[in-house]
GUGUDO-199877 format. One record per residue (C-alpha): x, y, z. Coordinates in steps of 0.25 Angstrom, whole numbers, plus 5000, padded with zeros to 4 digits. Example, Ala and Ser with C-alpha at 12.3 -4.5 7.8 and 13.67 -1.06 7.14 Angstrom:
<kelum u="5049" v="4982" w="5031"/>
<kelum u="5055" v="4996" w="5029"/>
end
This chain:
<kelum u="4763" v="4906" w="4127"/>
<kelum u="4757" v="4900" w="4139"/>
<kelum u="4766" v="4889" w="4147"/>
<kelum u="4759" v="4876" w="4150"/>
<kelum u="4758" v="4876" w="4166"/>
<kelum u="4767" v="4868" w="4173"/>
<kelum u="4776" v="4866" w="4186"/>
<kelum u="4788" v="4873" w="4180"/>
<kelum u="4781" v="4886" w="4181"/>
<kelum u="4782" v="4886" w="4196"/>
<kelum u="4797" v="4888" w="4196"/>
<kelum u="4796" v="4899" w="4185"/>
<kelum u="4793" v="4909" w="4196"/>
<kelum u="4805" v="4906" w="4204"/>
<kelum u="4814" v="4908" w="4192"/>
<kelum u="4807" v="4920" w="4187"/>
<kelum u="4810" v="4927" w="4201"/>
<kelum u="4824" v="4924" w="4200"/>
<kelum u="4825" v="4930" w="4186"/>
<kelum u="4818" v="4942" w="4192"/>
<kelum u="4828" v="4943" w="4203"/>
<kelum u="4839" v="4943" w="4193"/>
<kelum u="4834" v="4952" w="4183"/>
<kelum u="4824" v="4960" w="4190"/>
<kelum u="4809" v="4958" w="4191"/>
<kelum u="4807" v="4968" w="4179"/>
<kelum u="4816" v="4961" w="4170"/>
<kelum u="4811" v="4947" w="4174"/>
<kelum u="4797" v="4952" w="4171"/>
<kelum u="4801" v="4957" w="4157"/>
<kelum u="4808" v="4944" w="4154"/>
<kelum u="4795" v="4936" w="4159"/>
<kelum u="4785" v="4945" w="4152"/>
<kelum u="4791" v="4952" w="4141"/>
<kelum u="4782" v="4962" w="4135"/>
<kelum u="4771" v="4957" w="4145"/>
<kelum u="4771" v="4943" w="4138"/>
<kelum u="4775" v="4931" w="4147"/>
<kelum u="4787" v="4924" w="4142"/>
<kelum u="4786" v="4909" w="4145"/>
<kelum u="4800" v="4905" w="4142"/>
<kelum u="4804" v="4915" w="4153"/>
<kelum u="4798" v="4906" w="4163"/>
<kelum u="4805" v="4894" w="4157"/>
<kelum u="4819" v="4902" w="4157"/>
<kelum u="4817" v="4906" w="4171"/>
<kelum u="4813" v="4892" w="4175"/>
<kelum u="4824" v="4884" w="4169"/>
<kelum u="4835" v="4891" w="4176"/>
<kelum u="4849" v="4886" w="4175"/>
<kelum u="4852" v="4873" w="4167"/>
<kelum u="4856" v="4866" w="4180"/>
<kelum u="4842" v="4868" w="4185"/>
<kelum u="4836" v="4862" w="4173"/>
<kelum u="4845" v="4850" w="4173"/>
<kelum u="4842" v="4847" w="4188"/>
<kelum u="4827" v="4848" w="4186"/>
<kelum u="4828" v="4838" w="4174"/>
<kelum u="4834" v="4828" w="4183"/>
<kelum u="4822" v="4827" w="4192"/>
<kelum u="4813" v="4815" w="4189"/>
<kelum u="4798" v="4818" w="4186"/>
<kelum u="4793" v="4814" w="4200"/>
<kelum u="4804" v="4823" w="4207"/>
<kelum u="4800" v="4834" w="4198"/>
<kelum u="4785" v="4833" w="4202"/>
<kelum u="4788" v="4831" w="4217"/>
<kelum u="4796" v="4844" w="4218"/>
<kelum u="4786" v="4852" w="4210"/>
<kelum u="4775" v="4847" w="4219"/>
<kelum u="4783" v="4850" w="4231"/>
<kelum u="4784" v="4865" w="4226"/>
<kelum u="4769" v="4866" w="4222"/>
<kelum u="4766" v="4861" w="4236"/>
<kelum u="4775" v="4872" w="4242"/>
<kelum u="4770" v="4883" w="4233"/>
<kelum u="4756" v="4879" w="4238"/>
<kelum u="4757" v="4886" w="4252"/>
<kelum u="4743" v="4884" w="4256"/>
<kelum u="4743" v="4869" w="4251"/>
<kelum u="4729" v="4871" w="4244"/>
<kelum u="4734" v="4864" w="4232"/>
<kelum u="4736" v="4877" w="4223"/>
<kelum u="4747" v="4887" w="4220"/>
<kelum u="4741" v="4901" w="4220"/>
<kelum u="4748" v="4914" w="4215"/>
<kelum u="4751" v="4918" w="4229"/>
<kelum u="4758" v="4904" w="4232"/>
<kelum u="4766" v="4904" w="4219"/>
<kelum u="4770" v="4919" w="4222"/>
<kelum u="4775" v="4915" w="4236"/>
<kelum u="4783" v="4903" w="4231"/>
<kelum u="4789" v="4911" w="4220"/>
<kelum u="4794" v="4922" w="4230"/>
<kelum u="4799" v="4911" w="4239"/>
<kelum u="4806" v="4904" w="4228"/>
<kelum u="4813" v="4917" w="4223"/>
<kelum u="4818" v="4921" w="4237"/>
<kelum u="4823" v="4907" w="4239"/>
<kelum u="4831" v="4907" w="4226"/>
<kelum u="4836" v="4921" w="4228"/>
<kelum u="4841" v="4917" w="4242"/>
<kelum u="4848" v="4904" w="4236"/>
<kelum u="4855" v="4913" w="4226"/>
<kelum u="4860" v="4922" w="4237"/>
<kelum u="4865" v="4910" w="4244"/>
<kelum u="4873" v="4905" w="4232"/>
<kelum u="4879" v="4919" w="4230"/>
<kelum u="4883" v="4920" w="4244"/>
<kelum u="4892" v="4907" w="4243"/>
<kelum u="4898" v="4913" w="4230"/>
<kelum u="4901" v="4926" w="4237"/>
<kelum u="4906" v="4921" w="4250"/>
<kelum u="4920" v="4919" w="4244"/>
<kelum u="4927" v="4914" w="4257"/>
<kelum u="4915" v="4905" w="4261"/>
<kelum u="4914" v="4911" w="4275"/>
<kelum u="4899" v="4913" w="4275"/>
<kelum u="4899" v="4928" w="4272"/>
<kelum u="4900" v="4937" w="4259"/>
<kelum u="4909" v="4949" w="4261"/>
<kelum u="4908" v="4961" w="4253"/>
<kelum u="4922" v="4958" w="4247"/>
<kelum u="4917" v="4944" w="4243"/>
<kelum u="4904" v="4950" w="4236"/>
<kelum u="4914" v="4960" w="4229"/>
<kelum u="4922" v="4948" w="4224"/>
<kelum u="4910" v="4940" w="4219"/>
<kelum u="4904" v="4952" w="4212"/>
<kelum u="4917" v="4958" w="4206"/>
<kelum u="4928" v="4949" w="4208"/>
<kelum u="4935" v="4960" w="4217"/>
<kelum u="4932" v="4969" w="4229"/>
<kelum u="4927" v="4982" w="4225"/>
<kelum u="4932" v="4993" w="4234"/>
<kelum u="4924" v="5006" w="4235"/>
<kelum u="4920" v="5016" w="4246"/>
<kelum u="4906" v="5023" w="4247"/>
<kelum u="4911" v="5036" w="4240"/>
<kelum u="4918" v="5030" w="4228"/>
<kelum u="4911" v="5027" w="4215"/>
<kelum u="4915" v="5015" w="4208"/>
<kelum u="4919" v="5016" w="4193"/>
<kelum u="4910" v="5004" w="4189"/>
<kelum u="4895" v="5006" w="4190"/>
<kelum u="4893" v="4991" w="4194"/>
<kelum u="4903" v="4992" w="4205"/>
<kelum u="4897" v="5005" w="4210"/>
<kelum u="4884" v="4998" w="4211"/>
<kelum u="4892" v="4988" w="4220"/>
<kelum u="4892" v="4999" w="4231"/>
<kelum u="4877" v="4996" w="4233"/>
<kelum u="4880" v="4981" w="4234"/>
<kelum u="4890" v="4985" w="4246"/>
<kelum u="4879" v="4993" w="4253"/>
<kelum u="4869" v="4981" w="4251"/>
<kelum u="4880" v="4971" w="4256"/>
<kelum u="4882" v="4980" w="4269"/>
<kelum u="4867" v="4981" w="4272"/>
<kelum u="4866" v="4966" w="4270"/>
<kelum u="4877" v="4964" w="4280"/>
<kelum u="4869" v="4964" w="4293"/>
<kelum u="4880" v="4960" w="4303"/>
<kelum u="4891" v="4969" w="4297"/>
<kelum u="4900" v="4957" w="4296"/>
<kelum u="4910" v="4957" w="4284"/>
<kelum u="4901" v="4948" w="4275"/>
<kelum u="4887" v="4944" w="4272"/>
<kelum u="4881" v="4932" w="4278"/>
<kelum u="4872" v="4923" w="4269"/>
<kelum u="4859" v="4931" w="4274"/>
<kelum u="4866" v="4944" w="4272"/>
<kelum u="4870" v="4940" w="4258"/>
<kelum u="4856" v="4937" w="4255"/>
<kelum u="4852" v="4951" w="4260"/>
<kelum u="4863" v="4957" w="4251"/>
<kelum u="4859" v="4949" w="4238"/>
<kelum u="4843" v="4950" w="4241"/>
<kelum u="4841" v="4962" w="4250"/>
<kelum u="4826" v="4962" w="4245"/>
<kelum u="4824" v="4949" w="4253"/>
<kelum u="4830" v="4954" w="4266"/>
<kelum u="4822" v="4964" w="4275"/>
<kelum u="4835" v="4971" w="4281"/>
<kelum u="4839" v="4975" w="4267"/>
<kelum u="4826" v="4982" w="4262"/>
<kelum u="4831" v="4996" w="4267"/>
<kelum u="4844" v="4994" w="4259"/>
<kelum u="4836" v="4990" w="4246"/>
<kelum u="4828" v="5002" w="4247"/>
<kelum u="4839" v="5011" w="4250"/>
<kelum u="4847" v="5005" w="4239"/>
<kelum u="4836" v="5008" w="4229"/>
<kelum u="4834" v="5022" w="4234"/>
<kelum u="4849" v="5025" w="4232"/>
<kelum u="4848" v="5020" w="4218"/>
<kelum u="4835" v="5027" w="4213"/>
<kelum u="4832" v="5038" w="4223"/>
<kelum u="4839" v="5049" w="4215"/>
<kelum u="4834" v="5061" w="4223"/>
<kelum u="4835" v="5054" w="4237"/>
<kelum u="4821" v="5056" w="4241"/>
<kelum u="4819" v="5042" w="4246"/>
<kelum u="4810" v="5038" w="4235"/>
<kelum u="4811" v="5034" w="4220"/>
<kelum u="4803" v="5042" w="4210"/>
<kelum u="4799" v="5037" w="4196"/>
<kelum u="4810" v="5045" w="4190"/>
<kelum u="4820" v="5038" w="4199"/>
<kelum u="4813" v="5025" w="4197"/>
<kelum u="4816" v="5026" w="4182"/>
<kelum u="4830" v="5029" w="4184"/>
<kelum u="4838" v="5036" w="4173"/>
<kelum u="4827" v="5036" w="4163"/>
<kelum u="4823" v="5049" w="4156"/>
<kelum u="4813" v="5049" w="4145"/>
<kelum u="4819" v="5051" w="4131"/>
<kelum u="4814" v="5066" w="4127"/>
<kelum u="4810" v="5061" w="4113"/>
<kelum u="4801" v="5050" w="4118"/>
<kelum u="4786" v="5052" w="4120"/>
<kelum u="4785" v="5042" w="4131"/>
<kelum u="4794" v="5033" w="4141"/>
<kelum u="4799" v="5020" w="4136"/>
<kelum u="4791" v="5007" w="4140"/>
<kelum u="4801" v="5003" w="4151"/>
<kelum u="4799" v="5017" w="4158"/>
<kelum u="4784" v="5015" w="4157"/>
<kelum u="4785" v="5002" w="4164"/>
<kelum u="4794" v="5007" w="4175"/>
<kelum u="4785" v="5019" w="4178"/>
<kelum u="4773" v="5009" w="4179"/>
<kelum u="4781" v="5001" w="4189"/>
<kelum u="4785" v="5013" w="4197"/>
<kelum u="4770" v="5018" w="4198"/>
<kelum u="4763" v="5005" w="4199"/>
<kelum u="4772" v="4995" w="4206"/>
<kelum u="4781" v="5003" w="4215"/>
<kelum u="4775" v="5017" w="4218"/>
<kelum u="4765" v="5011" w="4227"/>
<kelum u="4760" v="5024" w="4234"/>
<kelum u="4760" v="5031" w="4220"/>
<kelum u="4768" v="5043" w="4225"/>
<kelum u="4778" v="5043" w="4213"/>
<kelum u="4790" v="5038" w="4220"/>
<kelum u="4795" v="5025" w="4227"/>
<kelum u="4797" v="5025" w="4242"/>
<kelum u="4806" v="5015" w="4248"/>
<kelum u="4796" v="5004" w="4249"/>
<kelum u="4791" v="5006" w="4235"/>
<kelum u="4806" v="5006" w="4230"/>
<kelum u="4808" v="4993" w="4237"/>
<kelum u="4797" v="4986" w="4228"/>
<kelum u="4804" v="4991" w="4216"/>
<kelum u="4819" v="4988" w="4219"/>
<kelum u="4816" v="4974" w="4225"/>
<kelum u="4810" v="4964" w="4216"/>
<kelum u="4795" v="4961" w="4219"/>
<kelum u="4796" v="4946" w="4220"/>
<kelum u="4782" v="4945" w="4225"/>
<kelum u="4777" v="4952" w="4213"/>
<kelum u="4785" v="4943" w="4204"/>
<kelum u="4781" v="4931" w="4211"/>
<kelum u="4766" v="4934" w="4210"/>
<kelum u="4767" v="4937" w="4195"/>
<kelum u="4774" v="4924" w="4192"/>
<kelum u="4764" v="4916" w="4201"/>
<kelum u="4753" v="4922" w="4193"/>
<kelum u="4760" v="4918" w="4180"/>
<kelum u="4762" v="4904" w="4185"/>
<kelum u="4747" v="4902" w="4188"/>
<kelum u="4744" v="4908" w="4175"/>
<kelum u="4752" v="4898" w="4168"/>
<kelum u="4749" v="4886" w="4176"/>
<kelum u="4735" v="4887" w="4181"/>
<kelum u="4727" v="4878" w="4172"/>
<kelum u="4713" v="4879" w="4178"/>
<kelum u="4713" v="4895" w="4180"/>
<kelum u="4711" v="4895" w="4196"/>
<kelum u="4723" v="4904" w="4197"/>
<kelum u="4731" v="4894" w="4205"/>
<kelum u="4739" v="4881" w="4203"/>
<kelum u="4736" v="4867" w="4207"/>
<kelum u="4747" v="4857" w="4208"/>
<kelum u="4741" v="4850" w="4196"/>
<kelum u="4742" v="4862" w="4188"/>
<kelum u="4757" v="4864" w="4191"/>
<kelum u="4760" v="4849" w="4188"/>
<kelum u="4751" v="4849" w="4176"/>
<kelum u="4761" v="4852" w="4166"/>
<kelum u="4774" v="4846" w="4172"/>
<kelum u="4777" v="4837" w="4161"/>
<kelum u="4775" v="4847" w="4151"/>
<kelum u="4785" v="4857" w="4158"/>
<kelum u="4795" v="4846" w="4159"/>
<kelum u="4796" v="4844" w="4144"/>
<kelum u="4794" v="4859" w="4140"/>
<kelum u="4803" v="4871" w="4140"/>
<kelum u="4799" v="4875" w="4154"/>
<kelum u="4802" v="4862" w="4161"/>
<kelum u="4811" v="4865" w="4172"/>
<kelum u="4806" v="4870" w="4185"/>
<kelum u="4817" v="4878" w="4189"/>
<kelum u="4824" v="4878" w="4203"/>
<kelum u="4812" v="4874" w="4212"/>
<kelum u="4811" v="4859" w="4208"/>
<kelum u="4825" v="4856" w="4211"/>
<kelum u="4827" v="4866" w="4223"/>
<kelum u="4823" v="4858" w="4235"/>
<kelum u="4820" v="4871" w="4243"/>
<kelum u="4807" v="4871" w="4235"/>
<kelum u="4802" v="4856" w="4234"/>
<kelum u="4807" v="4851" w="4248"/>
<kelum u="4796" v="4851" w="4259"/>
<kelum u="4803" v="4861" w="4268"/>
<kelum u="4803" v="4875" w="4261"/>
end
C-alpha cells in the first residue's frame, strides 16, 4: 500500500540507517523490503523510536512542529533552490547517520568511564561488557567462543589508542567503536577482515572464502536462494575488477556498511512516496502537504530530528 506523502518521511531515513548499523545493512534491507515488497509499517516502526521520543514530539504545538520541520527542509536544500533532490536527501541522511552514531558513542563513553577521569581503560571496557576483567595472553585460547572474539576487541582497542596512554580519550573511543569512520583505522579494518576470511593467507578473499563454511548438499540440484544472493553480491557488488577474488579495497566495501548506498536508496524511496507532480524532486509544499494527515495517522511521529536542536537550529 502506498503511503500518503508527508513530512514524517524525512526522518524515516535517519532511523532506517540506525537500524542498518545495528542489524547489518543486509538484514535491514530484508526487513524493509521482504521478498522485494516495500513494507510500509517498517518505516513507521523505524520512525517512532522509543516511547520517550513519541511523547516529546506530541508535546510540541502545531506552530513549533512546522517551524522545526521548515528549518530542516531549508538545511536539506543545500543549494537553496527551493527543492530537495535525491543528492541533497542522500547527503543529509548520511550526515544524520554519522551524527547519531557519534552521539551514541559519546553516551557509551560516559557509561564505560567508570571513574569519570575522561578516559576508558581496557579494564573498564571489560567490566562494562562482562562485569569482570578477562585475563588472557596472545597464545592462550579462551574456553568461551564469545570471549575468544574479545581478543580481537583488544587489538582494535590498542590500535585506536594513538598516544599509548592507559586509556582511550573520547576521540579514540569513537575510533574504537566506529573504525570505519576514522582514516587511521582503515588498515586495521582490512587486516581484521583478512584474518577472519582469508583462510589460505594469500591476501585476498575468494568466493569460497566469502561464503564461509557453506558446502552444497550433495543431494541438492542447486544452491539455496540465500547462497545465490550472496554469489550475486560477490560478483556484481564487490568484485569490481572481476578477477574472482576481493582485494583489500574491495574487501573494505564488503565489511564496512555502505552508508552512501543505503542513503541513496532511501532518498529515491522518499521521493517516490512524496513527489506529487512527478518532477523527481520535492518542494517544501509537497513535504508540508500532508502534515495534518500524518499527525493523525499511524506514522505521525517525526522521529528524533524535530526535537534534536542539532538539526533545526540555524548553526549546523
